C-alpha positions, 0 to 999 in steps of 0.5 A: 136664862144662863143656866148652871148645866144645860141638861133639862136633867141638870136644870131639875137636880139645882135649885138656884139660890137668890144671890143677886146682883153683878155689874149693871152699867147702863139703863135705858128708858123708853122714850115713848113708854117710860114703863119700859126700862132696860138694863145693859149688864156685863155677864147677864145679858140685857134685862128688861122691866115693863112695870117701871122697874118692880119686875125683871126678866131677861130679853130672849134669844142669842144676845142676852148671853153676852159678855165684856160689855159688847152690848154697847147701847140700847134703844127703843122704838115707837112700836117696842121694837129693841135695837142694840149695839153689839160688836160692832153690828147693829141688831133688831128685834120686834118680839121683845127680844125673843128673835133677832135680826142683824142689820148688816153694815149701815150705810157700806161695807166698810162701816163699823159702830160706836157706842151711841144710838138715839131715836126722835119722837117720829121713830127716826133711828140715830147711830155713830160709826166710824170707817174701817179704812179710816178710824179718824173720820166719824159718821152719824147715820140715820133711817127712817125705815127701821135700819133698812137703809142710812143717810149720812148726817153731815159732819164738819171735818172740826168734828174729827176722831175726839167725838164720843157720843152725841144727843138728838133733841127728841122733839126736834130732830134737827138739833144735834149736839156732839162732844168729844175730847179737849173740851169739844162741844159742837151743835146743829139746829138744822140737821147737820147743814151748819155747825157751831162751836158751843163750848163755852171755857176751852181750859176744861180737861174734858166735857161729860155727855150732854143730856137733852130734858124739857124743863117748864116747856123749854128744852134744856142742854145740860153738861157736867165739865171737869175741870182737871187741874188742882184743885180738881172740881166740876161745874154744871152748864145748862143752854137753852139755844142748843149751846148758842149761849151756856150759864154755869149754874152751880153757883160753888163748884164741886170737888166731891172725888167720888163724884169725879171718877164718873165720867158717866155722870147722867143728869136726870130730871124728875117730875117735881123739877129736881136734877139728879146725877149719880156719881161713885157711891153718891148722888148729887141733887139740886132743887134749884135748877142746878144752882146748889148741889147736896150729895149723900151716900147711895149704892149707885155708881154706874146709872139712875133713872126716874120713873115717876117717885121711884129710882131705879139704879144699876151698880158694879156689884149690886145690879139692879135696885130700886129706891123710893126715897130720892135714893137715900135707902136701896132694895133690890127690885123684886123679881130679878131672878137669875141675874147673878153675874159676879166674876168671882164668889167665894161661899163659906158655911158656918151652919144649916142656916147661916152662910158667908159669901164674898162676891166681886166684879171689876169696876169700870169706872176705876178698873179695879175689882170692887169685893163685897162680903155678904151674909145670910141667916135663913140658908141663902133666901135672903143676903146682907151686905157687910162690907166692901173693899178693893181686895177681899180673899181666901174666906173662912167661917168659923162655927166655934166658939161662935160663928166668925169669918175670917178673909185676907185684905190687900195680901198682908191684912187678915180681917175677922168678923162676927154676925152682922159685923160690918166693920171687920177687926183687923187681927194680923198684918205684915210688911208686903214682900216682892215675888219675883216673876220667876218664883211667882205664885200664891202669896198667902193662905189661911186656914181654920183647924177643924179639930181645935177651936180658935186656931187659925193659920196664915201662910204668907210671904212676907218682907222676910220670906216666907212665914207660917202665923199661927194663932190658938185664940181665935186671931187675939194673939199670933205667933210667927213660926218658920217655914221649910228651907227654900219655900218661897214659892206657892205653899198650900197649908192643911191643917190636920183634922186629928191633931192640933199643931199638925200641918201639912203643906204642899209646895211648888210654883205652878208657874216656874221651872225653879223646883227647889223646896218642891214637895210636901212637907209635914209639921207636928208643932205649929211649923217650928220644925218640918219634916220633907215627907216627898220631895216632888216635882209636881205641880202644887194644886190638885191636893187635898186632906180629908177625914182620919188625915188622908192625904189624897192628890188627883193626878193619879188618884192616889192615897197617903196615909202617912203625910204624903210618904207613900202613896196607893192607887185606888181607881175601884168603881171609876168609870174608865173614862175617868181615869186617864186624866185629871178629875178636877175639882176636889171637895171633902167634909169627912168624904170626898165628892170629885167632879168630872165633866158631868160625873161626881164620885164620893168614896165609901170604904175601898171604892169609888161611888157615882153620887146621886140625887134622891131621886136616883139620878147621877149628880151633874155638876159642870163648869163651877168653881167652888163646891161646898156641902153640908149634911145631904145638901150640895152647894156649888158656885160658877162665875157669872151664873150664881150660887146653886144647890141640889140635894144628894141621897143619904147615904149616896151609894149605901144601896149599892155597896150593901148589895155588892159588898162587905164593906164597913160605912159610916155615913153623916148623922143627921139631922147635922147640927143637932141640939139633943138627938141625932141618928148614925147610920152604920153598915159593917158586917164586922166587930165594930167600935163607935167612939165619940170625941170633942175637938180636944181628943176627949172621949165622950161615948163608946158604943160596941157594935156586934158583928152580924152579917150584912148588918145596918144600923142607925145609931141614935145618939142624945147627946150625953156622955157615959155618965148621963150628962148632956155634952157641952155646945161644939163640934164632935168627932165620931169614928167607927173602928173595924178589923178592916178600916178606920172612918172619921166624920165630924157632927156639930151640936147647938144649944 
């Protein structure tokens, strides 16, 4: 099974959350035991169910960690042996995938394999292949000894490079039907000694892979035919004599465009005699042998199998799921644990139990990506899909004045929604721009103000050039502001954590040699006027803004307290090996967590401290794409593997600091969020003051802290102001000020 990191310590540190799904593009059911079902996935290898699709696990061995559709097909033998085509080679396992043997180059060394494996009732194995020296010449090979030796099925010259796939009659493998481009169908009843044209209509643009099944003791050959001229349509044909004669069964053409985009189009027969065929998010069904077809919405868009009364489906985003009502409603297979193989994951936290995530994967039917927004209200234990789109990015979540999600769609649309809202509101649009290749860069950036609820910023490349939009009412109304002069390229914005209207902008084209407009910019009036703080030709990634508006850039480990005008380097506490290169991903929630290879740091006082788990081990993070924190919980996402959680010590590194230096420290309150009382940990040897502010900068509570050598305190706040009145629900800032430092954190009070 794929893991986040590969050491035993790291595996124990991280809990994998059940964010299931990904791209499962093919299902294979054993012809000898229908309860044995295999799912070929895009990024998570091959998965296996021995109970008809209820419970799943990955098959073991090196071939489970396969990507990019390198597993082309799979078949199961009479004794349960598994055969699969991977990277143009045939592999064999007799122990359910625990170990594999490559069957080297069937027939001769000059053969490479194509995409199909078939097996007959006697266990005879069939594959299609091509000669390396002559790719236009197809081969169908068969083996009676589990691949130890191979022979050719004779083919005629008419079956040329257009051969796409083939099917054999499971009960009588002398009967073979092949199909290819331009409506080619050919069939044999004598194991290839003679072939005949099995086409029904040369005007069809293409014929999908034929299916063979038994209905009322009669072997049926069925196929979908796609008629490509307007109006497009599909017709369903059947033959009872292996293509000798074909009968168009559907009494009216099928014109559903969602079905026509699926060139896989398998045909399945249930025990009740009903025909089913999946399209793109629909299923067609016929209860009269294909005469009339009805369609209904479905989550499947790749494949569907029928095991007794249970449907097992596969799709681009959903992965593996089941249905007990003929595909009308679906649920994830009960234990597809670990199958989280999305190509991209964006994760955001509203509070300690409400999460949002955008997952995406490529749909090979359209060669485009599908994006889905999901929400969880139980801290990631279960997820509810909200909506899908062909383009979603820049997910942001606000918790005040109410929980809302924001995201970008199609580079020029901003969407907004609330809890359980499946149709988001469009709150901002602008005409698309054209970015010449010489200044190709980030086209938009969406950020929420951490200090003022309802304040939203959008930096966008428009037809007028780059503009900064802002809204103070959560997106109901917008103002379009100016941008710094000559800024047409990548422009990342960082709203101030202290002052509404103050924004730091970092400009630069990461992939361009042009450097005009590059640098650090500052506005204090929502973008109406800008000042350049530093003219820099450094690429614009690697910057972040954290508590008390301290700007940090990862190369050089430099800090700036004046919005980029002057910089100070600080490597105190870092491992010397971590000071020679860029540290990589940076995350902040009023503190820093930096990861480099397997080392992670937090900045406390005036030094870097290794991040540790509650058991005292160094936290190991590797190969992640995003990192998010709430309280003492760290969440990371990793493409192809999913969403993980670890608990860190609270406060990280404070024990080391207490005994090594007299450094003022302000910890994260706990619990957070809170409803009545919360504890604020501090450590200071100096006289200090702890002040609590609301998001509008109004003082709520002030607590004097006397200086005391090596003194640690847990300050309890009861959620009331100076007059003893309960403070309103919302976000609060609390600041520890001493002679030598000023530190700030945020906390959230709930109802």
